Structures are given as structure tokens and as C-alpha cells.
C-alpha positions in Angstrom: -35.7 21.7 2.1 -32.7 22.7 0.1 -30.0 20.2 -0.3 -26.6 20.7 1.2 -24.0 20.9 -1.5 -20.9 18.9 -0.4 -17.6 18.9 -2.1 -15.3 15.8 -1.8 -11.9 16.7 -3.0 -9.9 13.5 -3.3 -6.2 12.7 -4.2 -6.0 10.6 -7.3 -6.0 6.8 -7.2 -7.3 5.2 -4.0 -8.9 8.3 -2.3 -10.8 9.0 -5.5 -12.0 5.5 -5.6 -13.2 5.8 -2.0 -14.9 9.1 -2.7 -16.9 7.6 -5.6 -18.0 4.7 -3.6 -19.5 7.0 -0.9 -20.9 9.5 -3.4 -24.5 8.3 -2.5 -24.1 9.2 1.1 -27.1 10.8 2.7 -27.8 12.0 6.4 -29.8 9.8 8.8 -33.3 11.0 9.7 -36.1 12.2 7.4 -36.0 15.7 8.9 -32.5 16.4 7.6 -31.6 18.3 4.5 -30.5 16.0 1.7 -26.8 16.0 0.7 -25.8 16.8 -3.0 -22.2 15.4 -3.2 -19.8 16.5 -5.9 -16.5 14.7 -6.4 -13.3 16.3 -7.8 -10.2 14.2 -8.2 -7.1 16.4 -7.7 -4.0 16.4 -5.7 -4.2 18.8 -2.7 -1.6 17.4 -0.2 2.1 17.1 -0.4 3.5 17.1 3.0 2.3 14.9 5.9 3.7 17.2 8.5 1.4 20.2 8.0 -2.3 19.6 8.1 -2.9 23.4 8.1 -1.4 23.5 4.6 -3.8 20.9 3.4 -6.8 22.9 4.9 -5.5 26.0 3.2 -5.5 24.3 -0.2 -9.1 23.1 0.6 -10.2 26.7 1.4 -8.7 27.8 -2.0 -10.7 25.0 -3.7 -13.9 26.0 -1.9 -13.7 29.6 -3.4 -13.8 28.2 -6.9 -16.9 26.1 -6.4 -20.6 26.5 -5.2 -20.2 24.2 -2.2 -21.6 24.6 1.3 -19.0 22.2 2.8 -15.8 20.7 1.6 -14.0 17.5 2.8 -10.6 16.6 1.5 -9.7 12.8 1.4 -6.0 12.0 1.3 -3.9 8.9 1.5 -1.1 10.7 3.3 -0.7 10.7 7.1 -1.5 14.0 8.8 0.3 15.4 12.0 -0.6 18.2 14.2 1.6 20.8 15.8 2.2 18.5 18.7 3.5 15.8 16.6 0.4 13.5 16.9 -0.9 11.6 13.9 -4.6 12.8 13.0 -7.6 11.0 11.7 -9.5 14.3 10.9 -9.3 18.0 11.4 -11.9 20.6 10.6 -12.1 24.3 10.0 -15.5 25.3 11.0 -15.3 29.0 10.0 -14.7 28.0 6.3 -16.6 24.7 6.6 -13.7 22.6 5.5 -12.2 19.3 6.8 -9.5 16.8 5.9 -9.6 13.0 6.4 -6.5 10.9 6.4 -7.7 7.6 5.0 -4.7 5.4 6.1 -5.4 6.5 9.7 -8.6 4.5 9.4 -6.5 1.4 9.6 -6.9 -0.1 6.1 -9.5 -2.7 6.9 -13.1 -2.2 6.0 -11.9 1.1 4.3 -15.0 2.0 2.5 -17.3 1.4 5.5 -15.1 3.4 7.9 -14.6 6.1 5.3 -18.4 6.3 4.8 -19.0 6.7 8.7 -16.1 9.3 9.0 -17.4 11.5 6.1 -21.0 11.2 7.5 -19.8 12.4 10.9 -17.8 15.3 9.4 -20.6 16.5 7.1 -23.3 16.1 9.8 -21.2 18.0 12.2 -20.3 20.8 10.0 -24.0 21.1 8.6 -25.3 21.7 12.0 -24.6 25.3 13.1 -24.8 24.5 16.8 -22.0 21.8 16.5 -19.5 23.7 14.4 -16.7 23.6 16.8 -13.1 23.3 15.6 -11.8 19.9 16.5 -9.3 17.3 15.6 -9.3 13.5 16.1 -5.8 12.4 17.0 -4.8 8.8 17.0 -3.8 7.0 20.1 -0.1 7.6 20.7 0.8 3.9 21.3 -1.3 2.1 18.9 -2.0 4.9 16.4 1.4 4.6 14.6 0.8 0.8 13.9 -2.8 1.5 12.9 -1.5 4.3 10.5 1.2 2.0 9.2 -1.2 -0.9 8.5 -3.4 1.6 6.6 -0.4 2.9 4.5 0.5 -0.7 3.6 -2.9 -1.6 2.5 -3.3 1.6 0.7 -0.2 0.5 -1.4 -2.1 -2.6 -2.4 0.8 -5.0 -2.2 -1.0 -7.7 -4.1 -1.0 -5.4 -7.2 2.8 -5.8 -7.2 2.4 -9.4 -8.5 1.5 -8.6 -12.1 3.9 -5.8 -12.0 6.7 -8.3 -11.5 5.7 -10.6 -14.4 9.2 -10.6 -16.0 10.8 -11.6 -12.7 8.1 -14.4 -12.4 8.8 -15.6 -15.8 12.6 -15.8 -15.1 11.8 -17.5 -11.8 9.6 -20.0 -13.4 12.2 -20.8 -16.1 14.8 -21.3 -13.5 12.6 -23.5 -11.4 11.5 -25.7 -14.4 15.1 -26.4 -15.2 16.2 -26.9 -11.6 13.4 -29.4 -10.8 14.8 -32.0 -13.1 18.4 -31.5 -12.1 19.9 -34.3 -10.0 22.3 -32.1 -8.3 19.5 -30.0 -7.1 17.8 -33.1 -5.7 20.8 -33.9 -3.8 21.2 -30.5 -2.4 17.5 -30.2 -1.3 17.9 -33.6 0.4 20.9 -32.6 2.4 19.4 -29.4 3.8 17.6 -29.2 7.1 14.3 -27.5 7.6 15.9 -24.5 9.3 18.3 -23.9 6.4 15.5 -24.1 3.8 13.7 -21.6 6.1 16.7 -19.3 6.0 17.0 -19.7 2.2 13.3 -18.6 1.9 13.8 -15.4 4.0 17.2 -14.6 2.3 15.7 -15.0 -1.3 12.7 -12.8 -0.4 15.1 -10.2 1.3 17.4 -10.2 -1.7 14.7 -9.4 -4.2 13.1 -6.8 -2.0 16.5 -5.1 -1.5 17.1 -5.2 -5.2 13.7 -3.6 -6.0 14.4 -0.8 -3.5 17.8 -0.2 -5.0 16.8 -0.6 -8.6 13.7 1.5 -8.2 15.3 4.1 -6.0 12.6 3.7 -3.5 14.4 4.7 -0.3 13.2 7.9 1.0 15.6 10.4 2.6 14.7 13.3 4.9 14.4 16.8 3.2 16.2 18.2 6.2 17.7 17.1 9.6 14.5 17.9 11.6 13.0 15.1 13.8 9.7 15.4 11.9 11.5 14.7 8.5 13.2 11.8 9.8 10.1 10.4 11.3 8.3 10.8 7.9 11.1 9.1 6.1 11.1 6.2 8.6 7.4 5.8 8.2 7.6 5.9 4.4 10.4 3.4 4.2 8.8 1.0 6.7 5.6 1.0 4.6 7.5 0.5 1.4 9.5 -2.4 2.9 6.4 -4.0 4.1 4.5 -3.6 0.9 7.4 -5.1 -1.2 7.8 -7.9 1.4 4.1 -8.9 1.1 4.1 -8.6 -2.7 7.3 -10.7 -3.1 6.0 -13.3 -0.6 2.8 -13.7 -2.7 5.0 -14.2 -5.7 7.0 -16.8 -3.8 4.0 -18.7 -2.8 2.7 -18.6 -6.3 6.0 -19.8 -7.6 6.0 -22.7 -5.1 2.6 -23.9 -6.2 3.5 -23.8 -9.9 6.7 -25.5 -9.4 5.1 -28.2 -7.2 2.4 -28.9 -10.0 5.3 -29.2 -12.5 7.3 -31.5 -10.3 4.3 -33.8 -9.5 3.6 -33.8 -13.3 6.9 -34.7 -14.7 8.7 -36.6 -12.0 8.5 -40.1 -10.7 10.1 -40.2 -7.3 10.8 -43.9 -7.7 12.6 -43.4 -11.1 14.6 -40.5 -9.6 15.5 -42.6 -6.6 17.0 -45.3 -8.7 18.9 -42.8 -10.6 20.4 -41.1 -7.5 20.7 -44.6 -5.7 18.6 -43.5 -2.7 15.1 -43.9 -1.5 12.8 -40.9 -2.5 9.2 -40.5 -1.9 6.5 -37.7 -2.7 7.4 -36.1 0.5 10.8 -35.2 -1.0 9.1 -33.5 -3.9 7.6 -31.0 -1.6 11.1 -30.3 -0.1 12.7 -30.0 -3.5 10.1 -27.6 -4.6 10.7 -25.6 -1.5 14.4 -25.4 -2.3 13.7 -24.6 -6.0 11.4 -21.8 -5.1 14.1 -20.0 -3.1 16.7 -20.6 -5.8 14.3 -19.5 -8.5 13.4 -16.3 -6.6 17.0 -15.3 -6.5 17.2 -15.9 -10.3 14.0 -14.0 -10.8 15.5 -10.9 -9.0 17.7 -10.5 -12.1 14.6 -10.0 -14.2 13.0 -7.5 -11.9 15.2 -4.9 -13.3 13.3 -4.9 -16.5 10.0 -4.0 -14.9 8.1 -0.9 -15.5 8.9 1.9 -13.1 5.3 2.6 -12.5 4.6 -1.0 -11.2 7.5 -0.7 -8.6 7.3 2.9 -7.6 3.5 2.5 -6.8 4.7 0.7 -3.7 6.5 3.8 -2.3 4.7 6.6 -0.5 7.6 8.9 -1.1 7.4 8.5 -5.0 3.7 9.2 -5.0 4.2 12.3 -2.9 6.9 13.3 -5.5 4.2 12.9 -8.2 1.8 15.0 -6.1 4.3 17.8 -5.8 4.8 17.7 -9.6 1.1 17.8 -10.3 0.6 20.7 -7.9 3.4 22.6 -9.3 2.0 22.1 -12.9 -1.4 23.2 -11.7 -0.2 26.4 -10.0 1.6 27.5 -13.3 
């Protein structure tokens, strides 16, 4: 039996990584033709509103290679003419299909992508099942599933090393504040809800600063409802990504400051100095307050970060890079 030559055209970064992990994919059943999968990492999507444009670019790529089937993997959301978000759409006549990875929901990405690609290849490889179809997401839960996939595709935990200068500034601020008697008095005078508000405000401040400093806020290209919806989706995913990344930094800062405070401070000695009773429980409250204050101080250092570290959290910036790559490729 002759193998079926399958092309996987993947957007750079995460889609390419997913494609490489499923490059050993084979059909189930011994009586099926084997699959020979070739991976090409190249941008082919730029606009989440037009799935037909993506299929058109896939058809252009198929003409340049000796592939029986072609599947495109993109990290962008895809919408049909009815405005519904899609997981996949196929063109059976030209044996091409496009798969939106964030529509898989983000969790167990490689397992779900493997299952989706196997279904697409198996369906298009069988002449009797070559019907044009699309797989829309549920109207109510589909947007939240897509949003989760977009946030996880942004990999917010990778924002932590990208904010190293902000973390250094925050750690320096926290180290000094921990041994300051005025800070002890302030921390002891605050109720738990004020400390919680300080935490939320400090995280919101640094997220807002990163959005402004990195110019991450996406604005609609035009006044259409589709463009406004796209901007809302992009901006929401960016804000959630930054909030998760900064929150991870906040927790790391708290742990480091707590270890520092427990190492250098003796609550009994500090209590005598402040003429009050202080125990180790107060050290945890102090560290909580210091983490919030140090996060605000670290926001000043975040403007020194590499643009790549911050802009990677924004879908709109990565789409801008795709446009530039496609424009250069077409020249």
C-alpha cells in the first residue's frame, strides 16, 4: 500500500511545537494506508474573521508540495460567515483543512490536537467521507473555551523570567522594607480586607503599566461588529495572561520575602523596639504588606524589559508579526 502524504502547515511557535509532537501520527487499523507526515512552519493566518482566507492560503501551499492532504494548524480563533467560532473547517475538493488550536480549550492540548488531526486526515483520506463540513463551538460555552485556549497558548508562566528586572527591583524594595520599623507599624494597623485590596491594586497597577508601556491594547481595524468582537477577545486574553503572570510573580515575591524575614528578624526583638507584642504570625502579615508595596516598586522596573517578553502575551502583536512575515514572503 502506498503511504498517504500529509502536510502539516503550522504557524510558528506553539502550533509548530504541537505539529512536531504529533508527527508520528498513524491511522488506527492495520488495513489502512500509512501516513507520511511532513511539517512546515510558516505563517498562513492573519485574520481570525475569515476562515476561507486561511483555506485559500493552504490551497496555495498545497500546489507547491507533493501532498495528498494538507492541514493547517493555527493559534488564532476562526469564525464562519454566521459569526460562530470554529474548531475546524475542511475543503474536501482540494483536500485541505484548518484547525484552530485554542478552540481545543488549552488543556491536554497535544492529546486533543492528535485526536483532531487524526479525525481530519482519516476523514479526508476516505473518498466516501469527503463531505465539506465545519465544527462550530457551542454558542454559550464556546467563547469561554476559546478564551481559555488563547490564554494558555500565551503561556503566562513564561512572563515570569521576562519580568526579571521588575522582580529584582521588587526584591530590593522588599528587603529594605522588611527591616523598616515604620513598615511594621503600617502592616500591623491594616485589616485583612485592606491587605487584600492592596494586593489586588498592586497587581492591577503593574498589569496596567505593562499594557501601556508595551502598547498591548488592541484597537479595531474598523467599526464593524466583527472587528470590535475580535479586539474584545484579544484584549481579554491579554489582560488575563498578564494577570496570571504577574500573580505568579507576586506569589514568588511573597515566598522569597517571607524566607528573608524569617531569617533576619526576631519578632521578640522587634517587639521590644516597637514597644508592642509581636509574634511569628505578624511576620506573615508583614510579608503580605511588603509584597504588595514591593510589587508597586517593581512596576517601575518593568519598563526596562525586552519588548519580546511582554509582547508575547498579546495576540494582537503576534498577529501583527504574522502580517509582516506574510508580506515579506509575498514579495
